[in-house]
N, C-alpha and C positions, 0 to 999 in steps of 0.2 A: 504494500500500500504506500510505497514511498512517493510515487508520482500521482497519488489520488485515485489509483485504480483499486478495484475490489477483487479479492480472490474468488474464482468461480465457485469453489466449495462453500465459501461464506455466503454467496448469493443463493446457492442451492439450499443451504441450511435455512436461510432467511425465508425463502419461498415456502419451504416445508412448514416452518413455524407459522407463517401467515395463513397457509391452507388449514392448519390445525385450529388456529384461532377462529377463522371464519366458519369452520365446520361446527365448532362448539357454540359460537354466537348464533348461528342460524338454527341450531338445534334448540337453544334456549328460546328463541323468538317464535319458532313454529310449533314446538311441542311442549315446552314447559309453561309458557304463558297461558295457553288455552286451558291448562289444568287448574288455573287459579281464577277462572271466570266468576265463580261464586263469590269469593272474598273481594274480587275486584268490583263486582256490581252491588255488593252489600254496603250500605252506608256505614255500617259499624266495622267493616273490614279494615285491615291494616295494609291497604294497598300502597300507601306512600312509603311505609317502612320497607315493604317488599321490593319495590322498584328501586329504592335507594341502595338496598343490599345487593341487588342484582347488578346495578350500575357499578358499584364499587368492586364487586367480585369480578365482573368482566374486565373492568379497568385494570385491576391488579394482575389478572391473568394475562392480559395483553402486555403489560409491563414486564412480567416474568419471562415472556417469550421474546423480549427485545423490541416490542412494538411500543406504541404510545398509550398511556393510560386513558387519554381522552377518546381514543378510538373505541375502546371497550365501552365506555360510558355512553358514547354517541349511539352505538348499536343497541344498547340496552333501552335507550329512550325511543329509538326508531320503531321498535315493535310494540311499544306501549300505545295502543290506539283504541278507538271505540269498538273494535271487533271483540276485544277481550275485557274492556273496562268501561265503566259508566262515564258519561260526559262530566258529571260532577267531580268524580275522582281525578280525571285527567286535568280538569281546570284547577283542582286543588294542588296537584303535583306541579303544574306549570307555575302557579302563583308562588309556591314555596321555593321552588328551585330557581326561578328567575332572579330573585334577589340574591340568593347565594352565588349563583353563577356570575352575574354581571357586577356585583359589588365586591366579591372576594376572590373566587377561583379564577375568573376570567382575567383580571389584571395580573395575577401571579403568572399565568401562562404566557401572557404577552411580554411581561418583564423577562421571563426566561428566554423568549425568542430574541428580545432586544440585546441580551448579553452576547449574542453570537453574530450580530450584524456589524458589518464594516461599511462606513460611508464612502470608501474608495469606489464602491459600485456606482456612485452617482457622479463619477468623473469620466470624461473622455468618451471613448466608444461604448463603454458599459451603459452610460446614461441613454444613448441612442438605442441601444439594444433593449433596454427596459421599456422605452416608449414603443418600439416596434413590436415587442412581445405583447405589450398591453393591448395595442390596437388589433393585433392578430387574434388574441384571446376574445376580445369583444366581438369581432366579426364572426369568429368561429362559433362562439356560444350563441350569438343571435341567430345565425343561420341554422345551427343544429336544433336548438330548443324551439326557436320560432318556426322552423320548418316542420317539426313534429306537431306543434300546435296547429299549424295550417292544415296538416293531414287530418287532424281531428275536427276540421270544419270551423275553426276559429276564423274570424275576419283577419285581414292583413294587419290592421292596427293592433288587434288583440294578440296576434301572433308576435308582433314586434314587442309588445309589453312582456310577454312570456320570455322571449329571447333576451331582452335587456335585463329582466329580473334575475335570470339565471347567471348573469355575468358576475354576480357578487358572491359566489359560493366559495368563501375563503376558508372556512373551517378545515376541510379536508386538505386543502392546499398547504396550510400552515403545518398540519400534522405530518404530511408526506415529506415536506421540505425538512422538517425537524428530524424525521427518521433517516432520511438520506444523509443529512449532515452528521448525525450521530454514528452512522455506519462508516463514515469516511468516504462515501461515494461522491460527495461534492465538497468543495472547500468553502471557506467563509464568504468569498466573493460571489460564487454562484448562489449560495444560500441567500445572501443579501439581495441579489437580483430577483430571485423568486419571491422573497418577502415584499420587496418594494413594488413589484408587479402586482402582487395580490392586493396590496394596499391601494394602488391606483384603481384596480378593478372595483374594489369596495367603494371607493370615492366616486367612481363613474356611475355606479348603479342607481343610487338615489337621485342623482342629477338627471340621468337618462329617463328614469321613471317619471319624473316631473314633466319632462318634455312629452313623454307618452301619454300622460294624463291630459295634457292640452289637446293632443290628437284625438283621444277618446271622446272628449267633450265635443269637439267639432264633428266627430262621426255621429254622435247621438243627437246633435242639435236638430237636424231635419225631422226627427221622429217626435219632437216635443210639439 
C-alpha cells in the first residue's frame, strides 16, 4: 500500500465482509421485523427501544466487520416502515431520534470527517475537477432519477423535481468516502475532493428545488 494501492486479498476480504453484513441486515429487515408486528402496532409496545437496539446492534456489527457504524444504523431504520409498525410509533421514533441525530450524533460524525480533509483540494486543477465532478453528478442524477420518474408517467417538470431532489443524497457518499479512506484506497486529497463535491451537491439541491417549485406553480396555474 505504499503508493495508495490496495492488496487484492484485502479487497476480496472486504467484499466478503460487506456481503456478510448485507446478508444479515437484509435478513433482519425481511424476516425479523415482521415477527414483531404485534408489539410494533401495540400502543403499549416497546417499539422505540427495539428499533434502537437493532440500530445499535447492526451498527456495531458493521463496525466489527470494518464497515461504518452509520451504515448499520441506516439499514436498521430503512426497514422500519408502516408495513410492520403503526404510523404513531414511526412518528414517535422519528421525533425522538431526530433531535438526537441532528443535535448530537450528526455533528460528531461531520467533525470526524473534517479531521481528514485537506484544503489543498481547493487549489489549482483539483478545484476545477471538483466543479466538473459536481456538474457531472447533477446531470447524471437528474437524468437517471428524473428519467425513471418520467417512465412512471410523471410530467416533465415533476420528473425534473425528482431528479434534482435526488442530487443531494450525501449520507451514503460520506460513508463510502470514509470507508475508502480508512482502507487506504484513497488519500486525503481524493477524500477531500469527494467530500467537497458532496457538499456542493447538498448546497445545489435546495436551491434547485426552489427553482423547480416556481416551474411547478407555473405548470399548475392554467388549471386554477
